[in-house]
C-alpha positions in Angstrom: -20.4 1.0 5.5 -20.3 -2.7 6.7 -16.4 -2.6 7.2 -16.9 0.1 9.0 -19.2 -1.2 11.6 -17.0 -4.4 11.9 -14.4 -2.2 12.5 -15.7 0.0 15.3 -16.6 -3.6 16.8 -13.3 -4.9 16.4 -11.3 -2.0 18.0 -12.6 -2.2 21.1 -12.3 -6.0 21.6 -8.4 -5.6 20.3 -7.7 -3.6 22.7 -9.3 -5.4 25.6 -7.1 -8.0 24.2 -4.0 -6.1 24.3 -4.8 -4.9 28.1 -5.0 -8.3 29.8 -2.6 -10.4 27.7 0.1 -7.7 27.2 -0.2 -4.3 29.1 -1.4 -5.3 32.3 0.5 -9.0 33.3 3.6 -7.8 31.4 4.1 -4.1 31.7 2.8 -3.2 34.8 3.4 -3.3 38.5 2.2 -2.1 41.1 3.5 -2.1 44.8 1.2 -1.9 48.3 1.6 -0.9 51.4 -0.1 -2.4 54.4 0.4 -2.0 57.9 -0.8 -5.2 60.1 -1.6 -4.7 63.8 -0.6 -8.0 65.8 -1.3 -9.3 69.5 2.0 -10.8 70.3 4.1 -8.6 68.2 7.3 -7.5 69.7 7.0 -4.0 70.1 10.2 -3.3 70.2 10.3 -4.7 66.6 7.5 -2.3 65.4 8.2 -0.6 62.0 9.7 -4.0 60.0 9.1 -3.9 57.2 8.6 -7.0 55.1 8.5 -7.6 51.1 5.7 -10.2 50.9 6.4 -11.5 47.4 4.3 -14.2 45.0 3.2 -16.5 42.3 6.3 -15.0 39.9 5.6 -17.7 37.5 8.8 -16.8 34.8 8.3 -18.0 31.4 10.0 -18.0 28.1 11.2 -15.2 26.1 12.6 -11.6 26.2 9.7 -9.9 27.6 10.0 -12.3 30.5 13.6 -11.7 31.2 12.3 -8.3 31.6 9.7 -8.9 33.5 11.1 -10.8 36.2 13.5 -8.6 36.2 11.3 -5.7 37.0 9.9 -7.7 40.1 12.9 -8.3 41.3 14.3 -4.4 40.9 10.7 -2.9 42.6 11.2 -5.2 45.8 14.8 -4.0 46.0 13.8 -0.9 45.6 11.3 -0.6 48.3 14.7 -1.6 51.0 12.9 -4.4 53.4 14.7 -5.5 56.2 13.2 -9.1 55.1 12.1 -10.6 52.0 9.4 -13.5 51.8 8.8 -15.5 48.9 5.8 -17.4 49.4 5.6 -20.1 46.1 5.5 -20.4 42.7 8.7 -19.3 40.8 8.1 -21.5 37.7 5.2 -22.5 35.3 5.1 -26.2 35.8 1.7 -26.4 34.5 1.0 -28.2 31.1 1.7 -26.5 28.1 3.4 -23.5 29.7 6.7 -22.6 28.8 9.6 -22.3 31.6 12.6 -19.9 32.1 15.9 -21.1 32.3 16.6 -22.4 36.0 20.3 -20.7 35.8 18.5 -17.2 34.4 16.0 -17.5 36.9 18.8 -18.1 40.5 20.6 -15.4 38.9 17.6 -13.1 39.0 16.6 -14.1 42.5 20.1 -14.0 43.4 19.7 -10.1 43.0 17.3 -9.8 46.3 19.0 -8.7 49.0 17.7 -7.6 52.3 19.4 -6.8 55.8 17.2 -9.6 57.5 17.6 -12.0 54.5 15.5 -13.9 52.0 13.7 -17.0 52.6 10.9 -19.4 50.4 8.4 -21.4 50.2 7.5 -23.5 47.8 4.3 -23.8 45.7 2.2 -25.9 43.4 3.3 -25.1 40.4 6.6 -26.1 41.8 6.4 -29.4 42.3 4.4 -29.9 39.4 8.0 -28.5 37.5 9.8 -30.8 40.3 10.2 -30.1 43.5 14.3 -31.0 43.4 15.3 -28.0 40.5 12.9 -25.9 42.1 15.2 -26.1 45.6 18.2 -26.5 43.3 17.3 -22.6 41.9 16.5 -21.3 45.2 19.5 -22.6 47.1 21.9 -21.6 44.1 20.4 -18.4 44.5 21.6 -17.9 48.0 17.9 -18.1 49.6 17.0 -20.2 52.4 14.6 -22.5 51.7 11.9 -23.4 54.0 9.7 -26.7 54.0 8.2 -27.7 57.4 11.0 -26.0 59.1 11.7 -22.5 60.4 14.5 -20.0 60.7 15.2 -17.6 63.8 16.2 -14.2 63.3 17.9 -11.9 65.8 18.3 -8.6 66.0 19.3 -6.1 68.5 15.4 -5.3 68.9 14.5 -8.2 69.5 14.1 -11.8 68.2 11.2 -13.4 65.8 11.1 -16.8 63.5 10.3 -17.1 60.4 8.3 -20.9 59.3 7.1 -22.4 56.4 4.9 -25.5 55.2 5.1 -27.5 52.1 2.7 -26.7 49.8 -0.6 -27.8 51.4 -2.0 -28.3 47.6 0.3 -31.2 46.4 2.1 -32.3 49.3 1.7 -33.3 52.7 2.8 -30.7 55.2 3.3 -30.5 58.8 2.8 -27.5 61.5 4.6 -29.6 64.2 7.8 -29.8 62.4 7.6 -26.3 60.7 7.3 -25.1 64.4 9.6 -27.4 66.3 12.1 -25.6 68.6 10.0 -21.8 68.7 10.4 -20.6 72.1 7.6 -20.3 73.7 5.7 -16.8 73.4 8.1 -15.4 70.7 6.9 -13.7 67.5 6.2 -15.9 64.8 5.7 -15.4 61.1 4.1 -18.5 59.3 4.4 -18.9 55.3 2.1 -21.0 53.6 1.6 -21.1 49.7 -2.6 -21.4 50.2 -4.3 -19.6 51.9 -7.0 -22.2 52.1 -4.9 -23.2 55.4 -6.3 -20.4 57.3 -8.2 -22.3 59.6 -5.8 -24.7 60.8 -2.9 -22.3 61.3 -1.8 -23.0 65.2 -2.3 -20.4 68.0 1.3 -20.1 68.3 1.2 -18.0 64.8 1.6 -14.3 65.2 0.7 -13.6 61.4 0.2 -16.0 58.1 1.9 -14.7 54.3 0.2 -16.4 51.2 -0.5 -16.0 47.6 -1.7 -18.7 45.1 -4.6 -16.9 44.0 -3.0 -14.2 42.2 -6.1 -11.7 43.1 -8.4 -13.7 40.9 -6.5 -12.7 37.9 -9.9 -11.3 36.2 -11.6 -8.6 38.4 -14.7 -7.4 37.0 -16.7 -4.0 37.9 -19.7 -5.2 40.3 -19.0 -9.1 40.2 -15.2 -9.2 41.8 -12.6 -11.9 40.9 -13.4 -14.7 39.1 -11.7 -16.6 39.9 -9.9 -17.6 43.6 -7.9 -20.6 43.2 -9.4 -21.8 47.2 -12.3 -23.3 48.3 -12.8 -20.7 51.3 -12.9 -17.9 49.3 -9.8 -15.9 50.3 -8.9 -14.2 46.9 -6.3 -11.6 48.4 -6.0 -9.1 51.6 -6.0 -9.2 54.9 -8.6 -11.5 57.5 -8.4 -11.4 60.9 -10.7 -14.0 62.5 -10.8 -16.2 65.9 -8.0 -14.6 67.0 -6.0 -15.5 63.4 -4.6 -13.3 61.4 -3.5 -14.1 57.2 -2.4 -11.7 54.2 -3.0 -12.6 50.9 -0.5 -11.2 48.5 -2.1 -11.0 44.7 1.3 -11.8 43.5 3.2 -10.8 40.2 2.5 -13.8 37.4 0.1 -15.3 36.3 -0.7 -18.9 35.5 -2.8 -21.7 32.8 -4.1 -18.2 31.0 -1.4 -15.5 31.1 -4.1 -12.9 31.8 -4.8 -10.3 34.2 -7.6 -7.9 33.9 -8.4 -5.0 36.8 -5.8 -6.7 38.8 -2.2 -6.2 37.9 0.8 -7.5 39.2 1.9 -5.8 43.0 4.8 -6.4 45.5 3.3 -6.2 48.9 5.2 -4.4 51.3 4.1 -5.1 55.0 4.7 -3.2 58.4 4.2 -4.9 61.6 3.1 -3.8 64.8 2.2 -4.6 68.1 -1.4 -3.8 68.6 -2.8 -1.6 71.2 -3.8 -3.4 74.6 -7.9 -2.5 75.4 
């Protein structure tokens, strides 16, 4: 009888462990579709489809190879016009495993979009080694933005994608990131952490960030246990004081390889001009 009681107690514990450490972080992958209206957007560019992907945190082992390939396949299957990667491609903290750099670069090189693929670095990329992660990104044929921007020219109009260095671990400069941007042109900013929300320059139409992982562990009636930011921005859209930011939950984990009620997520954003009042 005692053995039966112990078994009955241990079974749900084992099931929760299996779900949180194996099923949800490694075998699940969701996508969400979000429409964001912006006052300063060019109406001719309405419908621009953007894949926003954060926190891949590629690790070691066959299961990681499958997981990262699944992320790439999901992004491409959505057929975005442009792909924006908001940092943390590796696990750079102590005691964490790391995928072979060439293998990771090969996976990232499969990402394709008509208007290109653009990336910034995150805090784990700094821990791992900025030069090494730069090479991973550049070998994949992806444009890396570090306090810089790129002009995206389309038949319907032009816009800019700017990116700042990781605000958690490095110095970052908005003036350099926006240097040369034409006055009044639509600007999309990439910043790894949403903690910079209050600093966003007025020239920016929308900012995309990651870093929070959506909290990784989200309990019913309690919410996310961790946010990785001091301002409490965990995920989703925030519009305040004329600024707009969207924080994606991301597709990986850090420190503890666990997700609960917070599955990995590829965010597909469609931009449009806000209706004038």
